[in-house]
C-alpha positions as MATLAB code, in Angstrom:
seq = 'XXXXXXXXXXXXXXXXXXXXXXXXXXXXXXXXXXXXXXXXXXXXXXXXXXXXXXXXXXXXXXXXXXX';
ca = [
       0.000    0.000    0.000;
       1.346    3.436   -0.967;
       1.599    6.154    1.617;
       0.509    9.679    0.750;
       3.540   11.878    0.240;
       3.704   15.258    1.945;
       5.930   16.584   -0.833;
       5.716   15.783   -4.542;
       8.607   17.225   -6.565;
       6.845   16.570   -9.901;
       3.787   18.472   -8.733;
       6.023   21.306   -7.521;
       7.747   21.464  -10.942;
       4.399   21.555  -12.777;
       3.207   24.369  -10.521;
       6.392   26.368  -11.118;
       6.026   25.931  -14.883;
       2.373   26.982  -14.729;
       3.322   30.158  -12.878;
       6.026   30.952  -15.434;
       3.588   30.433  -18.331;
       1.166   32.843  -16.660;
       3.903   35.385  -15.911;
       5.189   35.414  -19.488;
       1.867   34.934  -21.284;
       1.696   36.906  -24.507;
       5.453   37.530  -24.612;
       7.369   35.938  -27.493;
       9.414   32.945  -26.322;
      12.784   34.479  -27.198;
      11.965   37.648  -25.242;
      10.642   35.613  -22.295;
      13.856   33.573  -22.178;
      15.941   36.751  -22.297;
      13.919   38.195  -19.407;
      14.303   34.970  -17.418;
      18.073   34.974  -18.025;
      18.406   38.572  -16.853;
      16.266   37.891  -13.803;
      18.363   34.841  -12.900;
      21.669   36.674  -13.343;
      20.398   39.561  -11.177;
      19.435   37.193   -8.351;
      21.880   37.579   -5.427;
      22.219   33.798   -4.996;
      21.591   32.303   -8.433;
      23.522   34.942  -10.394;
      26.942   34.371   -8.800;
      26.374   30.611   -8.750;
      25.484   30.517  -12.450;
      28.399   32.805  -13.341;
      30.786   30.475  -11.488;
      29.374   27.385  -13.203;
      29.501   29.021  -16.622;
      33.091   30.124  -16.085;
      34.036   26.451  -15.856;
      32.144   25.433  -19.009;
      34.163   25.400  -22.213;
      31.258   26.531  -24.431;
      28.763   28.473  -22.248;
      25.314   29.269  -23.639;
      24.525   32.692  -25.051;
      22.866   35.045  -22.516;
      19.479   34.760  -24.201;
      19.654   30.972  -24.605;
      20.413   30.983  -28.336;
      23.699   30.112  -30.059;
];
């Protein structure tokens, strides 16, 4: 018999994606990705972490997610 989980990571991911779709509704995908990139890089925790990770990658992605 399965126990009910208090936390479901798949459900959490779906909810996060739903919120992003709502937040960027009506915005072209390329522009939305650019906005998300800028928002991530401006974050005081994620920005420095991502910059450090990307500095170790030999071929980092373009800032707007396109080659």
